BAKE-337415 format. One record per residue (C-alpha): residue number from 1; x, y, z. Coordinates in nm, 4 decimals. Each point is the difference from the previous one (the first is absolute). Example, Ala and Ser with C-alpha at 12.3 -4.5 7.8 and 13.67 -1.06 7.14 Angstrom:
residues 2
    nr         xx         yy         zz
     1     1.2300    -0.4500     0.7800
     2     0.1370     0.3440    -0.0660
//
This chain:
residues 335
    nr         xx         yy         zz
     1    -0.0093     0.0125    -0.0056
     2     0.1834     0.3384    -0.1160
     3    -0.1939     0.2915     0.1388
     4     0.0112     0.3492    -0.0904
     5    -0.0475     0.3484     0.1699
     6    -0.0334     0.2892    -0.1947
     7    -0.0175     0.3327     0.2104
     8     0.1695    -0.1631     0.2672
     9     0.1433     0.3363     0.1953
    10    -0.3410     0.0885     0.0363
    11    -0.2267    -0.0392     0.3079
    12    -0.1802    -0.2771    -0.1404
    13     0.3395    -0.1511    -0.1681
    14     0.1095     0.0034     0.3562
    15    -0.3055    -0.1502     0.1270
    16     0.0117    -0.2969    -0.2469
    17     0.3349    -0.0748     0.0998
    18    -0.0986    -0.0430     0.3872
    19    -0.3185    -0.1943    -0.1203
    20     0.1695    -0.2551    -0.2114
    21     0.2411    -0.0397     0.2970
    22    -0.2616    -0.0201     0.2552
    23    -0.1735    -0.2851    -0.2316
    24     0.2735    -0.1894    -0.1129
    25    -0.0971     0.0805    -0.3165
    26     0.1104    -0.3019    -0.2571
    27     0.2929     0.2328    -0.1581
    28     0.3111    -0.1796    -0.1278
    29     0.1199     0.3727    -0.1584
    30    -0.1090     0.3122     0.0509
    31     0.0818     0.2940    -0.2455
    32    -0.0676     0.3513     0.1402
    33    -0.0996     0.3088    -0.2964
    34    -0.0233     0.3377     0.0721
    35     0.0496     0.3789    -0.1799
    36     0.3279     0.1256    -0.0570
    37    -0.0021     0.2004     0.3336
    38    -0.0057    -0.3457     0.1921
    39     0.1754    -0.2054    -0.2448
    40     0.3304    -0.1354     0.2154
    41    -0.1713     0.0318     0.3304
    42     0.0262    -0.3682     0.1466
    43    -0.2937    -0.1584     0.2212
    44     0.0126    -0.2774     0.2366
    45    -0.1549    -0.3073    -0.0515
    46     0.0595    -0.3439     0.1965
    47     0.3183     0.1280     0.1136
    48     0.1086     0.1019    -0.3386
    49     0.0656     0.3549    -0.1556
    50    -0.1999     0.0380    -0.3395
    51     0.1246     0.2484    -0.2270
    52    -0.3024     0.2026    -0.1662
    53     0.0484    -0.0095    -0.4023
    54    -0.1212     0.2812    -0.2084
    55    -0.3531    -0.1003    -0.2003
    56     0.0966     0.0317    -0.3238
    57    -0.1454    -0.1220    -0.3026
    58     0.2307    -0.3042    -0.0425
    59    -0.0681    -0.4060     0.0378
    60     0.0739     0.0325     0.3744
    61    -0.3375    -0.1557     0.0633
    62     0.0703    -0.3112    -0.1653
    63    -0.0464    -0.3418     0.2104
    64    -0.1832     0.2737     0.2385
    65    -0.3045    -0.2085     0.1382
    66    -0.1491     0.2834     0.2063
    67     0.0219     0.3815    -0.0244
    68    -0.1449     0.2032     0.3214
    69    -0.0542     0.3394    -0.1490
    70    -0.0729     0.3159     0.2024
    71     0.2058     0.3073    -0.1867
    72    -0.2950     0.2193    -0.1228
    73    -0.2338    -0.0039    -0.2759
    74     0.2293     0.1238    -0.2942
    75     0.2682    -0.2345     0.1045
    76    -0.2655    -0.3061    -0.0021
    77    -0.1235     0.1033    -0.3518
    78     0.3414     0.0708    -0.1704
    79     0.1879    -0.2888     0.1420
    80    -0.3075    -0.2739     0.0052
    81     0.0936    -0.1644    -0.3409
    82     0.3827    -0.0161     0.1082
    83    -0.0927    -0.1497     0.3109
    84    -0.2306    -0.2408    -0.1661
    85     0.1472    -0.1234    -0.3591
    86     0.1701    -0.3130     0.1452
    87    -0.3153    -0.1008     0.1931
    88     0.0726     0.1549     0.3294
    89    -0.3141     0.0366     0.2274
    90    -0.0470     0.3906     0.0939
    91    -0.1683     0.0483     0.3034
    92    -0.0707     0.4074    -0.0468
    93    -0.0721     0.2235     0.2983
    94    -0.0655     0.3220    -0.2161
    95    -0.3753     0.0895    -0.0625
    96     0.1283    -0.0376    -0.4283
    97    -0.1662    -0.3200    -0.0809
    98    -0.2738    -0.0065     0.2686
    99    -0.2877     0.0212    -0.2194
   100     0.1239    -0.1932    -0.2934
   101    -0.2556    -0.2701    -0.1527
   102     0.3089    -0.2715    -0.0256
   103     0.1984     0.1276     0.3004
   104    -0.1418    -0.2068     0.3241
   105    -0.0469     0.2582     0.3252
   106     0.0531    -0.2753     0.2787
   107    -0.0330     0.0171     0.3998
   108     0.0950    -0.3823     0.0693
   109    -0.2941    -0.0259     0.3047
   110    -0.2832     0.1447    -0.2654
   111     0.0693    -0.1094    -0.3431
   112     0.3455    -0.2005    -0.0384
   113    -0.1084    -0.2182    -0.2839
   114     0.0218     0.2955    -0.2227
   115     0.3869    -0.0053     0.0446
   116    -0.0512    -0.3061    -0.2479
   117    -0.1132     0.1825    -0.2868
   118     0.2808     0.2708    -0.1205
   119     0.0708     0.0069    -0.3482
   120     0.2408     0.2983    -0.0065
   121     0.2035    -0.1899     0.3087
   122    -0.1155     0.3297     0.1961
   123    -0.2344    -0.0131     0.3397
   124    -0.0845     0.3087     0.1506
   125     0.0266     0.0695     0.4169
   126    -0.3120     0.2230     0.0513
   127     0.0106     0.3294     0.1756
   128     0.0674    -0.0181     0.3873
   129    -0.3516     0.1234     0.1056
   130    -0.1656    -0.2214    -0.2436
   131     0.2009    -0.2974     0.1158
   132    -0.0549     0.0293     0.4072
   133    -0.4426     0.0253    -0.0972
   134    -0.0276    -0.2295    -0.2067
   135     0.1479    -0.2488     0.2219
   136    -0.2541     0.0544     0.2251
   137    -0.2574     0.0459    -0.2373
   138     0.0577    -0.3389    -0.1604
   139    -0.0809    -0.1685     0.3381
   140    -0.3457     0.1776     0.0218
   141    -0.0970    -0.0697    -0.3467
   142     0.0229    -0.3625     0.1054
   143    -0.3180     0.0555     0.2340
   144    -0.1877     0.2267    -0.2127
   145     0.0139     0.2215    -0.3378
   146     0.1834     0.3021     0.0240
   147    -0.1966     0.3411    -0.1827
   148     0.1543     0.3038     0.1230
   149     0.3118     0.1202     0.1808
   150     0.0994     0.3453     0.1623
   151     0.3401     0.0204     0.1512
   152     0.1853     0.2661     0.1206
   153     0.3975    -0.0512     0.0213
   154     0.2546     0.1350     0.2406
   155     0.3089    -0.0633    -0.1835
   156     0.3717     0.0299     0.1432
   157     0.2811     0.1527    -0.1809
   158     0.1469    -0.3287    -0.0756
   159    -0.2452     0.0020    -0.2889
   160     0.1820     0.2989    -0.1529
   161     0.3473    -0.2103     0.0592
   162     0.3154     0.0613     0.1993
   163     0.0392     0.3207    -0.1183
   164    -0.3205     0.1303     0.1584
   165     0.0497    -0.1980     0.3351
   166     0.3127     0.2076     0.0529
   167    -0.1734     0.3473    -0.1077
   168    -0.2770    -0.0955     0.2728
   169     0.2783    -0.0567     0.2431
   170     0.2074     0.3116    -0.0891
   171    -0.3482     0.2215     0.0105
   172    -0.0406    -0.1177     0.3626
   173     0.3283     0.0923     0.0555
   174     0.0427     0.3344    -0.1522
   175    -0.3574     0.0883     0.1668
   176     0.1853    -0.1113     0.3132
   177     0.2243     0.2563    -0.0430
   178    -0.2065     0.2774    -0.0635
   179     0.1016    -0.0322    -0.3780
   180    -0.1888     0.0074    -0.3311
   181    -0.0567    -0.3394    -0.1338
   182     0.0587    -0.1026    -0.3495
   183    -0.2947    -0.1305    -0.2089
   184     0.1422    -0.2153    -0.3244
   185    -0.1554    -0.3285    -0.0021
   186    -0.3444     0.0742     0.1015
   187    -0.2396     0.2725    -0.1282
   188    -0.0168     0.2037     0.3555
   189     0.2120    -0.0674     0.3300
   190    -0.1179    -0.3523     0.1369
   191     0.1765     0.0378     0.3506
   192    -0.3007     0.1344     0.2339
   193    -0.2178    -0.0538    -0.2953
   194    -0.2236    -0.1926    -0.2270
   195    -0.0042    -0.0104    -0.3510
   196    -0.3373    -0.0881    -0.1936
   197     0.1910    -0.0283    -0.3181
   198     0.2104    -0.3323    -0.1445
   199     0.1173    -0.0075    -0.3324
   200    -0.1822     0.2594    -0.2790
   201    -0.3863     0.0756     0.0006
   202    -0.1860    -0.1625    -0.3047
   203    -0.2707     0.1776    -0.1992
   204    -0.2595    -0.1369     0.2452
   205     0.1944     0.1645     0.2835
   206     0.1392    -0.3238     0.1472
   207     0.3328    -0.0583     0.0098
   208     0.1657    -0.3029    -0.1711
   209     0.0506    -0.1564     0.3110
   210    -0.3189     0.0027     0.0736
   211    -0.1105    -0.1126    -0.3270
   212     0.2806    -0.2705     0.0291
   213    -0.2007    -0.1592     0.2770
   214    -0.3218     0.0045    -0.1936
   215     0.1181    -0.1884    -0.3395
   216     0.2811    -0.1964     0.1494
   217    -0.2662    -0.1311     0.2885
   218    -0.2140    -0.1209    -0.2665
   219     0.2443    -0.1546    -0.2214
   220     0.1643    -0.1975     0.2958
   221    -0.3577    -0.1271     0.1153
   222    -0.1464    -0.0672    -0.3228
   223    -0.2902     0.2040     0.1426
   224    -0.2244     0.2947    -0.1020
   225     0.0620     0.1400     0.3906
   226     0.0191     0.3905    -0.0299
   227     0.2336     0.1880     0.2150
   228    -0.0048     0.3381     0.0939
   229     0.3159     0.1037     0.1556
   230     0.1281     0.3102     0.1691
   231     0.4181    -0.0032     0.0394
   232     0.1743     0.2007     0.2756
   233     0.3689     0.0390     0.0377
   234     0.0917    -0.0042     0.4230
   235     0.3092     0.0595     0.2066
   236     0.0459    -0.3537     0.0732
   237     0.3401    -0.1538    -0.0972
   238    -0.1166    -0.3614    -0.1055
   239    -0.3012    -0.2032    -0.0648
   240    -0.3466     0.1134    -0.1525
   241    -0.3418    -0.0124     0.1761
   242    -0.3378     0.0115    -0.1534
   243    -0.3542     0.0626     0.1481
   244    -0.2407    -0.2393    -0.2285
   245    -0.3570    -0.0199    -0.0222
   246    -0.1339    -0.2712    -0.2133
   247    -0.3397    -0.0860    -0.1297
   248    -0.1433    -0.3409    -0.0775
   249    -0.2667    -0.1356    -0.2044
   250    -0.1833    -0.1071     0.3360
   251     0.0614     0.0868     0.3650
   252     0.2779    -0.1644     0.1530
   253     0.0742    -0.0233     0.3814
   254     0.3303     0.1260     0.1833
   255     0.0385    -0.3922     0.1344
   256     0.0024    -0.0957    -0.3889
   257     0.2598     0.2683    -0.0807
   258     0.2319    -0.0994     0.2740
   259    -0.0081    -0.3870    -0.1015
   260     0.0990     0.0996    -0.3397
   261     0.3000     0.2140     0.1223
   262     0.0865    -0.2506     0.2064
   263     0.0261    -0.2707    -0.2508
   264     0.1447     0.1367    -0.2764
   265     0.4026     0.0030    -0.0831
   266     0.1825     0.3324     0.0789
   267    -0.2153     0.1612     0.2470
   268    -0.0128     0.0607     0.3620
   269    -0.2623     0.1220     0.1759
   270     0.0609     0.2561     0.2781
   271    -0.3200     0.1009     0.1514
   272    -0.0398     0.0497     0.3596
   273    -0.1747     0.3277     0.0779
   274    -0.0663     0.0020     0.3390
   275     0.4039    -0.0989     0.0522
   276     0.0790     0.2849    -0.2757
   277     0.1392    -0.2615    -0.2214
   278     0.0043     0.1148    -0.3751
   279     0.2234     0.0025    -0.2665
   280     0.2640     0.2966    -0.0305
   281     0.2509     0.0517    -0.2522
   282     0.2630     0.0535     0.2910
   283    -0.0101    -0.3385     0.1182
   284    -0.0828    -0.1579    -0.3640
   285     0.2855     0.1395    -0.1464
   286     0.2580    -0.2824    -0.1359
   287    -0.2699    -0.2589     0.0670
   288    -0.1379    -0.2412    -0.2974
   289    -0.3506    -0.0156     0.0343
   290    -0.3187     0.1855    -0.0458
   291    -0.1787     0.1181     0.3483
   292    -0.3236     0.0483     0.0301
   293    -0.2280     0.1544     0.2886
   294    -0.2554     0.2719     0.1113
   295    -0.2318    -0.2682    -0.1979
   296    -0.3549     0.0879     0.0760
   297    -0.3549     0.0496    -0.1888
   298    -0.0724     0.3248    -0.1754
   299    -0.2479     0.1790     0.1927
   300    -0.1501     0.1308    -0.3465
   301    -0.0440    -0.3039    -0.2056
   302    -0.1005    -0.3557     0.1107
   303     0.2017    -0.1496    -0.3122
   304     0.3073     0.1869     0.0908
   305     0.3081    -0.0321     0.2870
   306     0.3141     0.1747     0.0260
   307     0.3435    -0.0366     0.1116
   308     0.3430     0.1280     0.0755
   309     0.2910    -0.1761    -0.2277
   310     0.3996     0.0943     0.0331
   311     0.2989    -0.1514    -0.1679
   312     0.3258     0.0692    -0.0789
   313     0.0257     0.1649    -0.3234
   314     0.3379    -0.1263    -0.1082
   315     0.0019    -0.3639     0.1316
   316    -0.3798    -0.1101    -0.0928
   317    -0.0771     0.2970    -0.1685
   318     0.2882    -0.0414    -0.2946
   319     0.2858    -0.2169     0.0586
   320    -0.1530    -0.3015     0.2383
   321    -0.2917    -0.0220    -0.2549
   322     0.2796    -0.0569    -0.2856
   323     0.1596    -0.2368     0.1698
   324    -0.3016    -0.1748     0.1287
   325    -0.0890    -0.0339    -0.3992
   326     0.3202    -0.1793    -0.0680
   327    -0.0206    -0.2333     0.2726
   328    -0.3462    -0.0905    -0.1356
   329     0.1381    -0.0627    -0.3722
   330     0.2851    -0.1650     0.1902
   331    -0.1805    -0.2403     0.2090
   332    -0.2674    -0.0783    -0.2783
   333     0.3012    -0.1059    -0.2178
   334    -0.1088     0.3009    -0.2493
   335     0.3687     0.0996    -0.0314
//
């Protein structure tokens, strides 16, 4: 098994390396690729130093079984043919190919088998907010059909990358010193603020991030489900939170919902309001599962339940999901 990581110096790339080690991923050789800025740097994997190679249009991917790619949409678009031309399976973390009809969009707990049909040798990793939500929704779809979802996200700085996390830290430090904080990665100052704006606005005044949750959820779940989202950046370092309202085609009890969550892979129920136990990003960061809590009936609609959902954006929302796709394919002898 020859594995490549493209974008090895980024936040998700570094997370790839940590998870591959933690999972003891069956890899005989690991190749690392990056931009001219990171080429020549070294990363340690299983006690050995591996040099990051410059990503180029050549035959470096010949003989590589799987490439985990997280280097941005423009890089994915430019290098997809180079990466896949010798048969390498590209698992892409960008939004570049997610809605292409001939590219499967996969969350293993939901639609793993879709990964078997990848005619272009590309599998897309969904958006981070979509991933954690559909893991929860898929558990509920087993008990009754979901008609509509309304969701408000509380997205951490990690969703905008390592430089965004550094900017949030720097803003807090500057404010503590009485200095003016620099704003470069976000539309506005994030420290001591929330910003109801992630990605660019579209013609319907929803942002691209919000429309991703609508479109990607339908593709992953093979459903006519309708999703209305408001995506908000909050001054949290790592792990996204979501307040989710789910409307079913029949009344569903809280007991049914809790049982469905408890029985589902990749979900941890943390729901004890009397003991002040519920998921929070402070404690969920660096953990693998999707956590759910605050599960209750919607007092305005007998067909609706609402819950709170937290997951680590860099782990389950990006690197872990991609690695789980690869693990599923290997376990099912598809690689």
